[in-house]
N, C-alpha and C positions, 0 to 999 in steps of 0.2 A: 282517269281511266288508264292513261299510259303508265303512271307510277304504279298502279295496282298490278298491271300486267308485268311490269319490270320486276316487282317484288316476287310475284308468283313464279316468273321464269328463273329468278335467282334461287328461290327455294327448291324449285324442281332440279336445278343444276346441282345443288348441294346434295339432295337426296340421291340423284342419279349417280353421283360420284362414288357412292358406296353401295346402294341397293343394286342387286343383280351382279355383283362383282364375281369374276371367275377365280375361284380359290382351289388350289391344289393341296390336298392332304397327303403327305408322304408318311405313312404309318406302317413301317416295315418290320417292327418288332414281332418276333414269333410268339409273343405271349398273348393269349386271348384276353387276359384281364387288362393288359395295357391297351389293347385294341378297343375294349369297351369304353375306356376313358377317352381315347382319342376320337372314336366315332361319336361319342356324346357331344364333343365339341363341334364336330362336323354337322351333326344333326341340328344343333342350336342355330348354326349359321344357315343351314338349308331352310329351316323354319322361318328365318328372318328374311328369306327371299334371295339368298345368294346361290350361285351355281357352284356346286362343290363336286370336285372329282377326287376320289380317294384311291390310292395305290396301296395294296396290302399283300402280305403273303398268306393271309387267312381270310376265309369268308366271314364277314362280320355278323355278329348277332344283333347289334344295334345298327339300324339303317334308316333310310327315309326315301320316299319315292323320288325326291329330287336330287339324290346323291348318286352320281355315276361311279360305280365301284369297278376297279381293275384288279383282279386277283392274279398274282404271279407266285405260285406256291414254291416251296423248297423242293429240291430234287429228292427222290426216294432215299438215296444214301445219306443225305443230310438229315432227313426226318429220322432215319434209324439211329444216327449218331446222337441226335437230340434226345430220342427216347432212352437210349442207353445211359446217357449222362443223368437224365432226370430219375431213372430207376436207381442208379447208384446213390444219388443224393437222398432219395426216399429211405434208403437203408442204412444211412450213416449220419452221425452228428455233424452238422455243418455250422460254421460261423461266417460272419461277413467276410473275414479274411480268406477262408477257404473257398468261399463262393466266388470272390473277385479273382482269386488265383485260378480257379477253374475256368472263368470267363476268358482269361488270357491264354488258356491252354486247350483242354478238352472241349469246352463250350464255345470256342472261338468260331465254331460253325455258324453261330448266330450272327457274328459280325461278317463273316465271309459271304453268307447267303444274302445279306443286305447289300453287299457290294456287287454281287453277281446280278441282282435284280435290276440294277441300273443299265445293264447291257441287253436285257431281254427285249425283244421286239415289241412286246405288249406295252412295256414301259416307254420305249423310245418314241412311241406315237404321241406322248404327251407334249413333246417339243413342237408339234404342229399346232398346238392350241395356244392362244394368247391368254396368259394368266395375269392376275393383278397381285396375287399374294400366295405365298406357300406356308403351310403350317407343317413343321417337322416334328413328328412324334419321336422324342429323343430316347434312344437306348444304345449308347456307344456307337453312334452312326453319324457323327457330325461331318464326315466326308461327304454326306449327301447334301450339304450346303452348296456344293458345286452345282447342283440342279438349279437352285434358285438364281445362282450367278448366271447360268446359261439362259434362264428364262427372263433375267433382269427384273426380278421382283423382290420385294422385302420379305423377311422371314420372321415368323413367330414360332418359338420352340414350345412344345407342349410336354411337360414333365409330370410324372405321376404323384410323388410326394412333395414334402417341403423342399426348399432350395438346398442343394448340395454344392460342394466346392466348384464343380464344373459350371453349374448354373450361375453361381456367384461370379465366376470369371467372365461369362458371357455378358453379364449385365453390369459389371463393376460393383456388385453388391458386397459390402464388407462382411467377412467371415469372422464373427466374434467367438472364437473358440474358448474364451474364458467363461462363457455362460451359455453358448449355443451348442447343443449336442450334435456331434457328427453322426452320419448315417449308421444305424445299428447300435448306438450307445444310448443308455438310459441314465439320466442323472436327476438329482434332486437339487433344489435351489435354496440358498446359494450353494455353489459347488465347493466341496472341501478341496484341500490341497491335493489329496489322492485322486479325486475325480477330475480335477483340472489336468493333472499329469496324465491320467488315462485318456482323457479327451484329446490332449495334445498328441499323444502317441498314435491314436487312431487317425487324427488329422494328418500326421506326417506319413502314415501308411498310405492314406488316400492320395497324398501328393506324389508318392512313389508310383502308385498304380496309375494315376493320371498321366504321369510322364511315360510309363510303359505303354499305355494305350495310345498316347499321342504319337509315339514313334510308328506304331502299327497303322493308325488311322491316317497319318500324313502320307505314309508310303502308299496306302490304298488310294488316297485322293490323287496323288501325283501319277499313279498308273492309269486312273480312269479319265481324269480331266487334263488332257495334254495340249489344249489350245494355247497359243502363245499369249493371248490377251487375257487368259484366265487368272483371276486373283489367286494368291496363295491361300491355303486353308486358314492360317492365322489371321489374314486380313478379313476373311469371311466371318470368322468367329467374333471379330471386333465390330461387326456391322449387323448384328442381330437386333431387330427392332424391339422385341418384347419376349418375355417368357411367361407362359401360363404354368402355375404350379398347383398341384392338387392338395391344398391345405387351407386351413382357416386358423391362423395362429392366435387370434384373440381368444378362441375357445380351446384350441389344442395346446398352445404354448410351445416353448417359451417365447415371450415377446422378443423380437429382434428387429434390427433395421431392415427395411425393404426399400430399395430404390423404386422410382415410379415405373421402371421398365419391367418389374416383377408384379404380376397380377394373380391374386389368389382365387382359384376356382374350385376349391375343395367341395366334393359332393356333386360335381357336374353330371355324374351318371345317374344320380337319384331323380326319379321322375316327379314332376309336380303333382301328378295324380297317378297312382299305380294302375298298370294295365290289368285288364281282366285275366285271371289265372286260367291255365288249361283246366278243363272240366274235372278231370280226375284229382288234380291237386287241390282245386277249389273245394270239392266235396270232402276230400280228406281233411283239410284244415277246418272246414266249417263243422265237421262232426268231432273235432278235437276239443271236447268240452273241458278236458283236464289240462289242456294246453298242448303245444307241439314243440318239438325239438328239431332243429334243422342242422344237418351235418354236411359240410362241403370242405374239401381240402384244396379248393381252388381249381384253376384251369390248367396249370402247368404240370402238376403231379397227378397221375391217375391213381385212384384208390387201389386198384389191383397191383400197383407196384409196392405198396406197403407190405411189410412182412406178414405172411399169412397168420402167424401166431398173434400178432398185434391186432389184425383185423378181427380175429375170433374173439379176442378180449373185448373189443369195442362192441361187437354184435351181441355177446352175452349180456353185457351191461345194458345196452339200449333196448334189447328185446324184453328186459325185465322192468322197464319203466312203465308207469301208469300213463305217461304222456305218449302221444303218437310221435313218430319220427319220420322225417323226410331225409333220405340219405342219397347224396349224389354219388352214383356208382356207374362207371362207364360200360362194364360188361354185364348186360342184363341177363345173359345166358348162364352166367356163373356168379351168382350173388353169394354173399357170406352165409346166408341162411334165410329161412322163411319164418316170419313172425307177423301176427295179426296187426301189430302196431307199427310196422315199418313199411314205408313206401319207397321203392328204389326208382330212381330216374337217372338217365345218362346225361341229361342237361336240364338245368333248373333256372327259372327266372328269379335270381337271387333277390334283387331289390324288391320285387313284388311280394315274394314270400315273407321277407322281413317286415314288410309294411302290414301284413295281415295281423289283426289284433290277437289271434290265438297263438302266434309264434312267441314263445316265452324264453327260448334259449337258442343261441347260435354256437355250434361247435365248428370252429374255423381254423384254417392254417395261419391266420393272422397276416394275410396280405393287406397292403394299405387300402385297396379298394373295398375289401370285405369289412375291415375294421370301420371304415368310414360309413358304409351303408348301415351297419349294425348300430353305430353310434347315432346316426341320423334318426333311425327309427326307434331308438331307445330300447334295444334288445341286448340283454346281458350276454356275455360270451364265456366259453371255455376254449382256450387256444391250444392248438397242437402244432407249434411252428416247426418248419422243416429246414429252410435255407434262406439266404439273402437277408433282407431286412426284417423277415418274419420274427426271429427271436427277439429283436429289439422292439418291434411293434407289440409283441405279446407281453413283454416285460413292462412296457409303458402303459398298456391297457390295464394290467394287473395293478400296477402302482397307482393308477388313477381311480381304482375301485370299481371298474366296469365288468369285472369277472376275474377268472383265475387261469393260469397257464400250467400245462403239464408237459413234461418231456415225453415225446411220442415213443422214443426207443426204450424207455424204462417204465412204460405204463403197466399197471397191473389192474385187475378187476376191482380190487379194493380201492385203489387210489382214484380211478376214474369214477367209480360209483359214489364215493364220498365227495369228490369235487363237483359232480353234477348235482348231487343232493344239496350241497352248500349253496351253489349259485341259484338253483331253482327255488329253494325255500327261504333263503335269507334275503329279505326285501331291500337290504342296503345296496345291493348291486343294481337292481332295477331303479331305485331311487337316484343313485349317483349318475347313472347313464341317462336317466330321464332329464335331470338337470342339465347335463351336457347337451342333450338333444335340443333343448330350448335355446341354449346359448349358441349352438352351432347354426341354428336357423335364423338368428337375429342379425341381419345384415342390411345395409342400405340397398344393395342389389343382390339378387340371387346369382348363383354361379352362372347360369345361362345368360342372364342379363349382362353380367360382367364380360363374358366371352363375346357377345354380340357388340356391346358398346366399344370395347377396346380394340376389337378387330376392325370395326368400321372407323375408329379413330386413326389407326395405323394406315388404313386405306385413304382416308381423307387427307392425311398429312404426308402422304407419299413415303411411308416408312417411319415417320415421326422421329427423325434423328435427334431432335431437340430433347427427347426423353433420355438419351444416353448419358450415363454418368461419365464424367471426365476420366475416371479411373480405368475405363475400358481401353483407352488409348495411351495409358502410361505404362512404362516398363516397371519391372519389379523394383529396380533401384529407385526410380522416381516415386513410385507409389508409397514406398516405405521410407522416403527421405534419406536413403543410405548415402546419396551423394552429398547431402547437407551435413550429415554426421561425419562423413569422411573429411569434408572441408573443415568442419569445426575441430575434428581430431588433428588434422594437419596443422591448423593454426595453433592449437594447443602445444603440439610437439615442437613446432618452430619457435613458439614463445618460450617454452622451457629451455630449448637448446640455446636460444639467444640469451636468455637470462643467465644460464649457466656460464655461457661464453663471456658475457660482460662481467659476471661475478668473478670469474677467474682472472680476467684482465685487471679489474680493479684490485683484486686481492694481490696479484703479482706486483702491481704498481705500489700498493701500500707496503707490501713486504720489502720491495726494493728500497723505498724511502726509509723504512725502518732500519734496514741493513746499513744504509749510508749514514743515518743518524748515529747508529751504534758505533760505526767505524770512526766517526768524528769524535765521539766521546772518548774512545780509546786513545785517540791521538792527543 
């Protein structure tokens, strides 16, 4: 009896060490789509019985009764600056280069607001709570790692797409640029010489951008965290326990090395079972016997900021379809026009709409989250990318055969109509994305199960430092063996120098003897 009790007590101790842990989610990115991903992680943990507190600048759409949410919104002037920047981006052609440059300049309000949040009284109250773990929703805000240092808790970083150089640096993951595309680039395999040159160029650009951001983020960190015993920001970066990344590379590709501290949770926001749709949307989709088209340009760009002439082109084409259309449009008082087959809504449960069997096409801005949900549910796409990683996502989607992409700024009625007709009527797109959907779902653990298991693993093992790659604690010189190469080069140079020196001495000695011999002969 005693042994049974001992075993039960031991099991209870193991379970209690993780169940009911106090977890802080610091999700301060001002992107609603980012927040959906991060809150889906928080919801999975709350459903597993953990006590989750979330700090955000936005009121989340995804939540749970056991998640305590603290909203610290941007100031009005910051919101206006954000709106202005987004409006400008909606009206011009953007590349990953221009987007990153904008983040360093006009859009740096996103970084500054995340810094100011830390001094807000609503946030400061979190230091009165004993937490066991912090999950940081990453978006150029790693100065917030100082919060975890003050709370004395391990950190898991949550990142939306596949690993990028900064995530690789946090975890010591190798960046194989000879065959792994950098953010925003699309390649075929094996890479040609030109593609590898291009990929290297983009990688070097990101190294420059990372350095530029590092200067700014380190300055912010040093201004906020002034305690004498506070670690440096670089020390905190080298002690991140794990990174959750929003991908599933077996299906998405390309295959690449992943250290144990990187855990794939692509599709975390997709529900196991769709929620019931709002009554009007449900009725609209159910009566869409010819199929339905879903249009959303995401959560960062408002449809009303798109040029009016482009909006009218889209309206004319969509209103002429035999399919019904659900259009995400924020200003319901001023819609593009009235049509019997179009339903406008200012907010839409995207995942649930894509899960409906009558949804046959998704017109999307090609954000990573939207692409993922469409792929999961096997819905072909027409992409209208605007900025950031969207052009790259759209190009990859098109290359994979899951739909077609159009340049939003040069769109015409004819090009849009023909593109929609092609994707709706040509079965190759639905067949291709259907195969991907089956592959995407085929995993030993679901995304939610992975989140819960690995979070509890980090909790059980007090940060799990044994998962860290040795590369995290190595300098650039050590990691790339530059000191060894320098040593070998030095040895080679010394050897050549000594060889030449000895050769000269021998030569001189031989020549000296030859001269003496010649002199003797003359005598």
